[in-house]
C-alpha positions in Angstrom: 175.0 62.7 -50.4 171.8 64.6 -50.4 173.7 67.9 -50.0 176.1 67.1 -52.8 173.2 66.8 -55.2 172.0 70.2 -54.2 175.5 71.6 -54.9 175.8 69.9 -58.3 172.2 70.3 -59.6 172.2 73.7 -61.3 168.4 74.2 -61.2 166.7 76.4 -58.6 162.9 76.5 -58.0 163.2 80.3 -58.2 159.5 80.8 -58.8 159.0 79.9 -55.2 161.2 82.8 -53.9 158.3 84.4 -52.1 156.6 81.3 -50.8 155.5 81.4 -47.2 154.0 78.9 -44.8 151.1 79.2 -42.5 151.0 78.3 -38.8 154.2 76.8 -37.5 155.1 74.1 -35.0 158.4 75.8 -34.1 158.4 77.2 -30.6 157.9 80.9 -30.2 161.2 81.0 -28.3 163.1 79.8 -31.4 166.6 80.4 -30.1 166.0 78.3 -27.0 164.1 75.7 -28.9 166.9 75.4 -31.6 169.6 75.1 -28.9 168.1 71.9 -27.4 170.4 68.9 -27.6 168.5 66.1 -29.4 171.3 63.5 -29.4 174.9 63.0 -28.4 177.5 60.9 -30.2 180.5 60.0 -28.1 179.8 63.1 -26.1 179.4 65.4 -29.1 176.1 67.2 -29.1 173.7 67.3 -32.1 171.4 70.3 -31.8 167.8 70.7 -32.8 168.8 73.6 -35.0 170.7 71.1 -37.2 167.6 69.0 -37.6 165.6 72.2 -38.4 168.1 73.3 -41.1 167.9 69.9 -42.9 164.1 69.8 -42.6 163.8 73.3 -44.1 166.0 72.4 -47.0 164.0 69.1 -47.6 160.7 70.9 -47.3 161.8 73.6 -49.8 163.4 71.3 -52.3 160.6 68.7 -52.1 157.4 70.8 -51.6 158.6 74.3 -52.4 158.0 75.4 -48.8 160.8 75.6 -46.2 158.2 75.6 -43.5 156.3 72.5 -44.7 157.3 70.2 -41.9 156.5 72.9 -39.3 152.9 73.5 -40.3 150.4 72.2 -37.7 148.6 70.0 -40.3 151.9 68.2 -41.0 152.7 67.3 -37.4 152.9 63.6 -38.2 155.1 64.2 -41.2 157.4 66.3 -39.0 157.8 63.5 -36.5 158.7 61.0 -39.2 161.0 63.3 -41.1 162.7 64.6 -37.9 163.5 61.1 -36.7 164.9 60.1 -40.1 166.9 63.4 -40.3 168.3 62.8 -36.8 169.4 59.3 -37.9 171.3 60.8 -40.8 172.9 63.4 -38.6 174.0 60.8 -36.1 175.5 58.7 -38.9 177.3 61.8 -40.3 178.7 62.6 -36.9 180.0 59.1 -36.4 181.6 59.2 -39.8 183.2 62.6 -39.1 184.7 61.3 -35.9 186.0 58.2 -37.6 187.4 60.4 -40.4 189.3 62.4 -37.8 190.6 59.3 -36.2 191.8 57.9 -39.5 193.3 61.2 -40.7 190.8 61.5 -43.5 189.6 65.0 -42.6 192.6 66.9 -43.8 193.2 68.4 -47.2 196.2 69.3 -49.3 196.8 72.9 -50.3 195.7 72.1 -53.8 192.5 70.5 -52.6 191.7 73.5 -50.4 192.4 76.0 -53.2 190.1 74.1 -55.5 187.3 73.8 -52.9 187.6 77.5 -52.0 187.3 78.4 -55.7 184.3 76.1 -56.1 182.6 77.4 -53.0 182.9 81.0 -54.3 181.7 80.0 -57.7 178.7 78.1 -56.4 177.8 80.8 -54.0 178.1 83.6 -56.5 176.1 81.7 -59.1 173.2 80.8 -56.8 173.0 84.0 -54.9 173.0 86.1 -58.2 170.2 83.9 -59.6 168.1 84.3 -56.5 168.7 88.0 -56.4 167.7 88.4 -60.1 164.5 86.4 -59.4 163.6 88.6 -56.5 164.1 91.7 -58.5 162.1 90.3 -61.4 159.2 89.4 -59.0 159.3 92.9 -57.5 159.1 94.4 -61.0 156.3 92.1 -62.1 154.1 92.7 -59.0 155.0 96.3 -58.5 156.6 95.8 -55.1 159.8 97.3 -53.7 162.4 96.0 -51.3 165.4 97.7 -49.8 168.9 96.4 -50.5 169.0 95.0 -47.0 165.7 93.2 -47.5 166.9 91.7 -50.8 170.1 90.5 -49.1 168.1 89.0 -46.3 165.8 87.1 -48.7 168.8 85.8 -50.6 170.4 84.5 -47.4 167.1 82.9 -46.5 166.8 81.2 -49.8 170.4 80.0 -49.7 169.8 78.6 -46.3 166.6 76.8 -47.4 168.0 75.4 -50.6 171.3 74.1 -49.2 170.5 73.6 -45.6 173.2 76.0 -44.7 173.6 77.3 -41.1 175.8 80.0 -42.6 174.5 81.3 -45.9 177.8 82.6 -47.2 180.9 81.6 -49.1 182.3 80.2 -45.9 179.1 78.2 -45.3 179.3 76.8 -48.8 183.0 75.9 -48.3 182.0 74.0 -45.1 179.5 72.1 -47.1 182.1 71.1 -49.7 184.5 70.1 -47.0 181.9 67.9 -45.4 181.2 66.2 -48.7 184.9 65.7 -49.4 185.3 64.1 -46.0 182.5 61.7 -46.7 184.0 60.9 -50.1 187.4 60.3 -48.4 185.8 57.8 -46.0 184.0 55.9 -48.8 187.2 55.8 -50.9 189.1 54.5 -47.8 186.5 51.7 -47.2 186.3 50.6 -50.8 189.9 51.0 -51.9 190.7 47.3 -51.9 187.4 46.0 -53.2 187.6 44.1 -56.5 185.3 41.9 -58.5 186.2 38.2 -59.0 186.1 37.5 -62.7 184.3 34.2 -62.0 181.5 36.1 -60.2 181.0 38.1 -63.4 180.7 35.0 -65.5 178.4 33.4 -62.9 176.1 36.4 -62.9 176.0 36.3 -66.7 175.2 32.6 -66.8 172.5 32.8 -64.2 170.9 35.8 -65.7 171.1 34.3 -69.2 169.2 31.2 -68.1 166.6 33.3 -66.2 166.1 35.9 -68.9 165.9 33.4 -71.7 163.2 31.5 -69.8 161.3 34.7 -69.0 161.5 35.9 -72.6 159.9 32.7 -73.7 157.1 32.8 -71.1 156.6 36.5 -70.2 158.5 38.8 -72.6 156.7 41.9 -71.3 157.8 41.1 -67.8 161.4 40.8 -68.9 161.2 44.2 -70.6 159.8 45.7 -67.4 162.7 44.2 -65.4 165.3 45.5 -67.8 163.7 49.0 -67.9 163.8 49.0 -64.1 167.6 48.5 -64.0 168.3 44.7 -64.4 171.3 44.3 -66.7 170.1 42.8 -70.0 171.9 39.7 -71.1 169.1 38.7 -73.5 168.0 41.1 -76.2 164.2 41.2 -76.6 164.1 43.5 -79.6 166.4 44.0 -82.6 168.7 47.0 -82.0 169.8 49.1 -85.0 172.9 51.2 -84.4 172.9 54.2 -86.6 175.1 57.2 -87.2 173.3 60.5 -87.7 174.2 63.2 -90.3 172.0 66.2 -89.4 171.1 69.5 -91.0 169.6 71.7 -88.2 166.4 73.5 -88.9 167.2 76.0 -86.2 170.3 77.3 -88.1 168.2 77.9 -91.2 165.5 79.9 -89.5 165.6 80.2 -85.7 162.3 82.1 -85.4 160.3 79.5 -87.3 162.1 76.7 -85.5 161.3 78.1 -82.0 157.7 78.6 -83.0 157.4 75.0 -84.4 159.3 73.4 -81.5 157.0 75.2 -78.9 153.9 74.0 -80.8 155.4 70.5 -81.2 156.2 70.2 -77.5 152.7 71.2 -76.5 151.0 69.0 -79.1 148.8 66.2 -77.5 148.2 64.2 -80.7 150.1 63.0 -83.7 148.0 65.2 -85.9 148.9 68.3 -83.9 152.6 67.3 -84.1 152.3 67.2 -87.9 150.7 70.7 -87.8 153.6 71.9 -85.7 156.1 70.5 -88.2 154.3 72.1 -91.1 155.4 75.5 -89.7 158.9 74.5 -90.9 157.9 73.7 -94.5 159.9 76.6 -95.9 162.9 75.4 -93.8 162.5 71.8 -95.0 162.3 73.0 -98.6 165.6 75.0 -98.2 167.4 72.1 -96.5 166.4 69.2 -98.7 168.8 69.8 -101.6 171.7 70.0 -99.2 170.5 66.8 -97.4 170.3 65.0 -100.7 173.7 66.2 -101.7 175.2 64.9 -98.5 173.5 61.5 -99.0 174.9 61.4 -102.6 178.4 62.1 -101.3 178.0 59.2 -98.8 176.6 56.9 -101.5 179.6 57.8 -103.7 182.0 56.5 -101.0 182.9 59.4 -98.9 183.5 58.5 -95.3 180.2 59.0 -93.3 181.9 59.9 -90.1 184.0 62.5 -92.0 180.8 64.0 -93.3 179.4 64.1 -89.7 182.6 65.8 -88.5 182.4 68.3 -91.4 178.9 69.3 -90.3 179.8 69.6 -86.7 182.9 71.7 -87.5 180.7 74.0 -89.4 178.5 74.5 -86.3 175.8 72.3 -87.7 175.2 68.6 -87.4 174.6 66.3 -84.4 177.2 66.9 -81.8 175.8 64.0 -79.8 177.5 61.6 -82.3 180.8 62.3 -80.5 179.5 60.5 -77.5 178.1 57.6 -79.4 180.9 56.3 -81.7 179.0 53.1 -82.3 175.9 55.0 -83.2 172.6 55.5 -81.5 170.8 52.4 -80.3 167.4 52.4 -81.9 164.6 49.9 -81.3 161.1 49.7 -82.7 158.7 51.9 -80.6 161.6 52.5 -78.2 160.5 56.1 -77.6 164.0 57.4 -77.2 164.0 59.2 -80.6 161.6 61.0 -82.8 159.1 58.5 -84.4 160.3 59.3 -87.9 163.9 58.8 -86.8 163.0 55.4 -85.3 161.0 54.3 -88.3 163.8 55.2 -90.7 166.5 53.5 -88.6 164.5 50.3 -88.3 163.9 50.3 -92.1 167.6 49.9 -92.7 168.2 46.2 -93.0 171.8 45.8 -94.2 174.9 47.1 -92.4 176.2 50.1 -94.4 172.7 51.1 -95.7 172.1 54.8 -96.0 168.7 56.3 -95.6 166.8 58.8 -97.6 166.7 62.3 -95.9 164.5 61.9 -92.8 162.5 65.0 -91.7 162.0 65.6 -88.0 161.3 68.7 -85.9 165.0 69.1 -85.7 165.7 69.2 -89.4 166.8 66.7 -91.9 168.7 63.5 -91.0 170.6 61.1 -93.2 171.2 57.8 -91.3 173.8 55.0 -91.8 173.3 51.6 -90.3 176.4 50.6 -88.4 175.3 47.3 -86.9 172.3 45.2 -85.8 172.0 43.3 -82.5 169.4 40.6 -83.1 166.9 39.1 -80.6 168.6 36.6 -78.5 171.5 36.2 -76.0 174.0 39.1 -75.8 177.6 38.1 -76.0 179.4 37.9 -72.7 182.1 40.4 -73.8 179.4 42.9 -74.8 177.9 43.0 -71.3 181.0 42.1 -69.2 181.8 45.7 -68.3 178.3 46.5 -67.2 178.1 43.4 -65.0 181.5 44.2 -63.4 180.4 47.8 -62.7 177.2 46.7 -61.1 178.8 44.0 -59.0 181.6 46.4 -57.9 179.0 49.1 -57.0 177.0 46.5 -54.9 180.1 45.3 -53.1 181.2 48.8 -52.4 177.8 49.9 -51.0 177.7 46.8 -48.8 181.2 47.5 -47.4 180.2 51.1 -46.6 176.9 50.0 -45.0 178.7 47.3 -42.9 181.4 49.7 -41.7 178.9 52.4 -40.8 176.7 49.9 -38.9 179.7 48.6 -37.0 180.8 52.2 -36.1 177.3 53.0 -34.9 177.2 49.9 -32.8 180.5 50.8 -31.2 179.6 54.4 -30.6 178.1 55.8 -27.4 174.8 57.3 -28.8 172.1 59.0 -26.8 168.9 60.2 -28.4 166.5 62.7 -26.8 163.3 62.2 -28.8 161.2 64.2 -26.4 163.3 67.2 -27.1 163.1 66.5 -30.8 159.3 66.3 -30.9 158.2 68.8 -28.2 
């Protein structure tokens, strides 16, 4: 799973291309050291090199230094991380053996074609980004590298970032195949898992009693629990759902917009944010008549969603509205939207109300109140899907954990921790 995230996360810490570590714990005879067997699973060897590859990737992605765990001052961290990594490799090997036994390690021609295309796409993208960063660094610092040295650095970075033993398209393909096998196993283990409708109702009833009592005694604690992931069945603040008709400042004057946005993002006080917005005064002046005209059209009965669609089709507007057909959920001091946006949304009191033009760093907004969810219990039907999803995810995770635990108990596993830590 950790490797999949590396594949899908399209952000590299490219500024760390030239990072190097100091003294290393890795043996001077690295080939001999890396070839040591640190565990066997049903007679299949796991080599120290596999642990090293994973630790280098973790060190690079977590600390910006592939050699982090091998520095002498991090010896304790190495032991802990190495043991945990070996646990993961053992589990992965058990799963791979089980996949082969169950016929889950084979792919159709279409699946292979897709994986091969993805592997090449990922490899080309990341390697080109790394190469560009290296060349930019050379230009900035006045250094030079041969084509061979650049290629070697690219390979090192690919190895460190993804934990690849083979920093090539083939290595990336192997990574994707490994992930697909793990996915096949999990799909196999969870295929027949369903959620009993009564358990959904029971969860709702239990949580409603608990959250109602907690709201009455410690509302701040309930807010904390909900923000940490507990499914809310009791609403602690009024929620105003609004649709947003936007005129973008960026399209009116991109230079002023970029200047203002940069100043706004770096502002540390409300006063400084207002100063940043003032940079856009000429833009606001130009946009206001159009914003007022759109509001007038809405007040005269034109369909608000049609006006939003008209703006988006013209390359303007708020394209996020397509993903929120019921409107943005806004609460007082919710912090999810610009303060002016929140204030205007919460000031709308009757469904169908349309706001005056609202000025934010993004331009002018005209808001329409779609619905209000008041403080109090949320209707079962409104949260049913979320509860089902949560219970299903929990049941699936439990089934996977139980199966892996059973497979591990049945496997012949031998660990050689002395080899791992010497």
